[in-house]
C-alpha positions as CSV (number, residue, x, y, z in Angstrom):
1,M,-27.9,68.5,85.9
2,G,-26.2,67.6,89.2
3,Q,-22.8,69.3,88.7
4,V,-24.4,72.6,87.5
5,S,-26.9,72.5,90.3
6,Q,-24.0,72.4,92.8
7,L,-22.2,75.2,91.0
8,L,-25.3,77.4,91.0
9,R,-25.1,77.4,94.8
10,R,-21.8,79.4,94.8
11,C,-21.0,81.1,91.6
12,I,-20.8,84.5,89.9
13,I,-22.1,85.7,86.6
14,N,-20.5,88.5,84.6
15,V,-23.6,90.1,83.0
16,D,-23.7,92.7,80.2
17,K,-26.6,94.8,81.5
18,P,-28.7,96.3,78.7
19,I,-29.9,99.9,78.6
20,G,-33.4,100.3,79.8
21,M,-33.3,97.8,82.8
22,T,-32.4,98.5,86.4
23,S,-29.8,96.4,88.1
24,N,-32.4,94.9,90.3
25,E,-34.5,93.9,87.3
26,V,-31.5,92.1,85.9
27,V,-31.1,90.2,89.2
28,V,-34.8,89.3,89.3
29,E,-34.6,87.9,85.7
30,I,-31.6,85.7,86.5
31,K,-33.2,84.6,89.8
32,T,-36.4,83.6,88.0
33,N,-34.6,81.8,85.1
34,F,-32.6,79.6,87.5
35,N,-35.3,79.4,90.2
36,L,-33.0,80.7,92.9
37,K,-33.7,81.7,96.4
38,R,-31.0,84.4,96.6
39,C,-29.4,86.6,94.1
40,G,-27.6,90.0,94.3
41,H,-25.4,92.4,92.4
42,T,-22.2,94.2,93.5
43,G,-23.0,97.8,92.4
44,T,-25.9,99.6,90.8
45,L,-25.8,100.7,87.2
46,D,-28.4,103.4,86.1
47,P,-31.1,102.1,83.7
48,N,-29.6,104.2,80.9
49,V,-26.1,102.7,81.5
50,S,-25.0,99.4,80.1
51,G,-22.1,97.1,80.7
52,V,-20.5,94.9,83.3
53,L,-22.8,94.0,86.3
54,I,-21.5,91.3,88.6
55,V,-24.3,89.0,89.9
56,G,-23.8,86.5,92.7
57,L,-26.0,83.4,93.0
58,E,-27.1,81.8,96.3
59,N,-24.2,81.4,98.7
60,A,-22.0,83.6,96.5
61,T,-24.0,86.6,97.6
62,K,-22.0,86.3,100.8
63,A,-18.9,87.4,98.9
64,M,-20.5,90.6,97.6
65,P,-18.5,92.7,100.2
66,V,-15.2,91.7,98.7
67,L,-16.4,92.4,95.2
68,M,-18.1,95.8,95.8
69,G,-14.9,97.9,96.2
70,L,-13.3,97.0,92.9
71,D,-12.1,99.8,90.5
72,K,-14.3,100.5,87.5
73,E,-13.6,101.4,83.9
74,Y,-16.1,103.2,81.6
75,E,-16.4,104.3,78.0
76,G,-18.8,107.1,77.3
77,L,-19.9,110.2,75.4
78,M,-19.7,113.7,76.9
79,H,-21.6,116.5,75.3
80,L,-20.2,120.0,75.8
81,H,-22.7,122.8,75.8
82,K,-20.2,124.9,73.8
83,N,-17.3,123.9,71.7
84,V,-13.8,124.2,73.1
85,D,-10.3,123.3,71.9
86,K,-9.3,119.7,72.5
87,K,-6.0,120.8,74.0
88,K,-7.8,123.1,76.5
89,L,-10.2,120.3,77.4
90,E,-7.3,117.8,78.1
91,E,-5.5,120.4,80.2
92,I,-8.5,121.1,82.4
93,I,-9.0,117.4,82.9
94,S,-5.3,116.7,83.6
95,E,-5.0,119.6,86.1
96,N,-8.2,119.1,88.0
97,F,-9.7,115.6,87.5
98,I,-6.8,113.1,87.6
99,G,-5.7,111.6,90.8
100,E,-7.5,112.3,94.1
101,I,-10.6,114.5,93.6
102,N,-13.4,115.7,95.9
103,Q,-16.8,114.7,94.7
104,I,-20.3,115.5,96.1
105,P,-22.7,112.7,95.0
106,P,-25.6,113.8,92.7
107,V,-29.0,114.6,94.1
108,K,-30.5,111.3,92.9
109,S,-27.9,109.1,94.6
110,H,-28.7,106.9,97.5
111,V,-25.8,108.2,99.7
112,A,-25.4,111.3,101.8
113,R,-24.5,114.4,99.7
114,K,-21.3,115.1,101.4
115,S,-17.9,115.8,99.7
116,R,-15.8,112.7,99.6
117,K,-12.4,111.8,98.1
118,R,-12.3,109.5,95.1
119,E,-9.4,108.5,92.8
120,V,-9.6,109.0,89.0
121,Y,-6.7,106.9,87.6
122,Y,-7.1,108.3,84.0
123,F,-9.5,110.1,81.8
124,N,-8.6,109.8,78.1
125,I,-10.2,111.6,75.2
126,L,-10.7,108.9,72.5
127,E,-12.4,111.2,69.9
128,K,-13.7,114.7,69.7
129,N,-16.3,115.8,67.2
130,E,-17.1,119.5,67.9
131,K,-19.2,119.4,71.1
132,N,-19.3,115.6,71.4
133,V,-16.4,113.9,73.2
134,R,-15.8,110.1,73.5
135,F,-13.8,109.2,76.5
136,K,-12.5,106.3,78.6
137,T,-11.9,106.5,82.3
138,K,-10.8,104.3,85.2
139,V,-12.0,105.3,88.6
140,Q,-12.3,104.2,92.2
141,A,-15.5,102.4,93.3
142,G,-18.1,104.9,94.3
143,T,-17.2,107.6,91.7
144,Y,-20.1,109.1,89.9
145,I,-19.3,109.5,86.2
146,R,-22.3,111.7,85.4
147,K,-21.3,114.1,88.2
148,L,-17.6,113.9,87.0
149,I,-18.8,115.1,83.5
150,H,-20.9,117.8,85.1
151,D,-17.9,119.1,87.1
152,I,-15.7,119.1,84.1
153,G,-18.2,121.3,82.3
154,E,-18.4,123.6,85.3
155,K,-14.6,123.9,85.4
156,L,-14.6,124.7,81.7
157,G,-17.2,127.4,82.3
158,I,-19.4,126.1,79.5
159,G,-21.4,123.2,81.0
160,A,-21.4,119.5,80.0
161,Q,-23.6,116.4,80.3
162,M,-23.2,112.7,79.9
163,K,-24.9,111.3,76.9
164,E,-23.8,107.7,76.9
165,L,-22.0,105.4,79.3
166,R,-20.9,101.8,79.2
167,R,-19.0,100.0,82.1
168,V,-16.4,98.0,80.4
169,K,-14.5,96.6,83.4
170,V,-15.0,95.9,87.2
171,G,-11.8,94.8,88.7
172,H,-10.7,91.8,86.7
173,F,-14.1,91.3,85.2
174,S,-14.2,92.7,81.6
175,I,-16.9,93.3,79.1
176,E,-15.3,90.9,76.7
177,D,-16.0,88.1,79.1
178,S,-19.6,89.2,80.0
179,H,-22.8,87.6,78.8
180,T,-26.1,89.1,77.7
181,L,-29.4,88.2,79.4
182,D,-30.4,86.4,76.2
183,E,-27.2,84.3,76.2
184,I,-27.8,83.4,79.9
185,K,-31.4,82.5,79.3
186,R,-30.6,80.3,76.3
187,A,-27.8,78.6,78.2
188,C,-30.2,78.0,81.1
189,E,-32.8,76.4,78.8
190,E,-30.2,74.2,77.2
191,W,-29.0,73.1,80.7
192,K,-32.5,72.2,81.7
193,S,-32.7,70.1,78.5
194,G,-29.6,68.2,79.4
195,N,-26.8,70.3,77.6
196,E,-24.4,71.8,80.2
197,T,-21.8,73.1,77.8
198,H,-22.8,76.8,77.5
199,I,-23.9,77.2,81.1
200,K,-20.6,76.0,82.4
201,N,-18.9,78.7,80.3
202,I,-21.1,81.4,82.0
203,L,-20.9,80.3,85.7
204,I,-17.8,81.4,87.5
205,P,-17.1,79.5,90.8
206,I,-16.7,81.9,93.7
207,E,-13.1,80.7,94.2
208,Q,-12.2,82.0,90.7
209,A,-14.1,85.3,91.2
210,I,-12.0,86.6,94.1
211,P,-8.3,86.4,93.0
212,H,-7.7,89.9,94.4
213,I,-8.0,88.9,98.1
214,K,-5.3,87.2,100.1
215,K,-5.6,83.5,100.8
216,V,-5.2,81.5,103.9
217,Y,-5.2,77.7,103.8
218,V,-6.4,75.6,106.8
219,K,-6.2,72.0,108.0
220,D,-9.1,69.7,107.1
221,S,-9.7,69.1,110.8
222,S,-10.3,72.9,111.3
223,I,-12.9,73.4,108.6
224,S,-16.0,72.3,110.6
225,S,-15.3,74.7,113.5
226,I,-14.5,77.6,111.2
227,R,-17.8,77.0,109.3
228,N,-19.5,77.3,112.7
229,G,-18.0,80.7,113.2
230,A,-14.9,79.9,115.3
231,P,-11.9,82.2,114.6
232,V,-8.9,80.9,112.6
233,M,-6.1,80.0,115.0
234,A,-2.5,80.1,114.1
235,S,-2.4,76.4,114.7
236,D,-5.2,75.9,112.0
237,I,-3.1,77.3,109.2
238,T,-1.1,75.3,106.7
239,K,-0.2,78.0,104.2
240,L,-0.9,81.8,103.8
241,E,0.0,85.0,102.0
242,Q,1.3,88.2,103.6
243,M,-1.5,90.4,104.8
244,G,-2.1,93.5,106.9
245,R,-4.2,94.0,110.0
246,N,-8.0,94.3,109.4
247,E,-7.5,93.1,105.8
248,M,-10.3,91.0,104.3
249,V,-9.0,87.5,103.5
250,G,-10.3,84.2,102.1
251,I,-10.0,81.0,104.1
252,F,-9.6,78.0,101.9
253,S,-9.3,74.2,102.3
254,N,-6.1,72.6,101.0
255,E,-8.3,71.5,98.0
256,N,-8.8,75.2,97.2
257,E,-12.4,75.4,98.3
258,L,-13.5,78.7,99.8
259,I,-14.6,78.0,103.4
260,A,-15.1,81.5,104.7
261,I,-14.2,85.2,104.5
262,G,-12.7,86.9,107.5
263,L,-10.7,89.9,108.8
264,S,-7.1,89.4,109.8
265,K,-6.4,90.5,113.4
266,I,-2.6,90.9,113.0
267,N,0.0,91.8,110.5
268,I,1.2,88.6,108.9
269,E,4.5,88.5,107.0
270,G,5.7,85.1,105.7
271,T,5.3,82.4,108.3
272,I,3.6,82.7,111.7
273,D,4.3,80.9,114.9
274,K,2.0,78.1,115.8
275,M,1.0,79.4,119.2
276,N,-2.7,78.9,120.1
277,K,-3.8,82.5,119.2
278,S,-6.6,83.8,117.1
279,V,-5.4,85.5,113.9
280,I,-8.5,85.8,111.7
281,R,-12.1,86.7,112.8
282,I,-14.7,85.0,110.6
283,N,-17.1,87.3,108.8
284,R,-19.0,85.0,106.5
285,V,-19.0,81.3,105.9
286,F,-19.7,79.2,102.8
């Protein structure tokens, strides 16, 4: 149980949230199963929406900020209040709801109801059966699909509502690699009985969960001070990737262990000089 116990301190689970549960209820169930102190998710799914929900355990909850802004993909069912030609529907969507759009969050949202810009990368009609339309869309984080469907109906002049929705991807996390709560519970019970096989296939180390952020590698002798909140100095760095000013980056040991997450203070291209200057401000340590 030792190896898994260590992994539980800093890992992510890709959960297939079922319909009928809130995101917080999913978190509580996982927290209870594993007897954890801390557990959190990266973005709420409505109770009537299923699919990918990224849950961080223990120290991995500190990495939530770098996972919350990932693009989302959904499949769903839109119900039109009146039947329209498929070609007209596709034209309205293509002309008005692809690319940068302005969206006012719905009344029941937990954010201010002010118009804000969001990106819709695509909105494809998969199947149309009279007034029922199956679709797949990819959007920027923070885009409300229910409101998007409503706005499409308004633009058509006939009205529309969302009947079904399933989140099939969050950044690089896909529904194919997700696990149901029953799977997770069974794997947890097997682990407690001495079989670690299934639980190891479910737990994702935090280092593997954040491939989208830039990496900075530091000397072993610098790790202790960085974990105590000291900024990363140019002289601490052994290897790094190009990054822009104020970009969120991961600070790693040379053994590829995540030490901290921080904000770059300068534009970095290729190598940097080894002057004694601060280049990354620490945000969270692991």
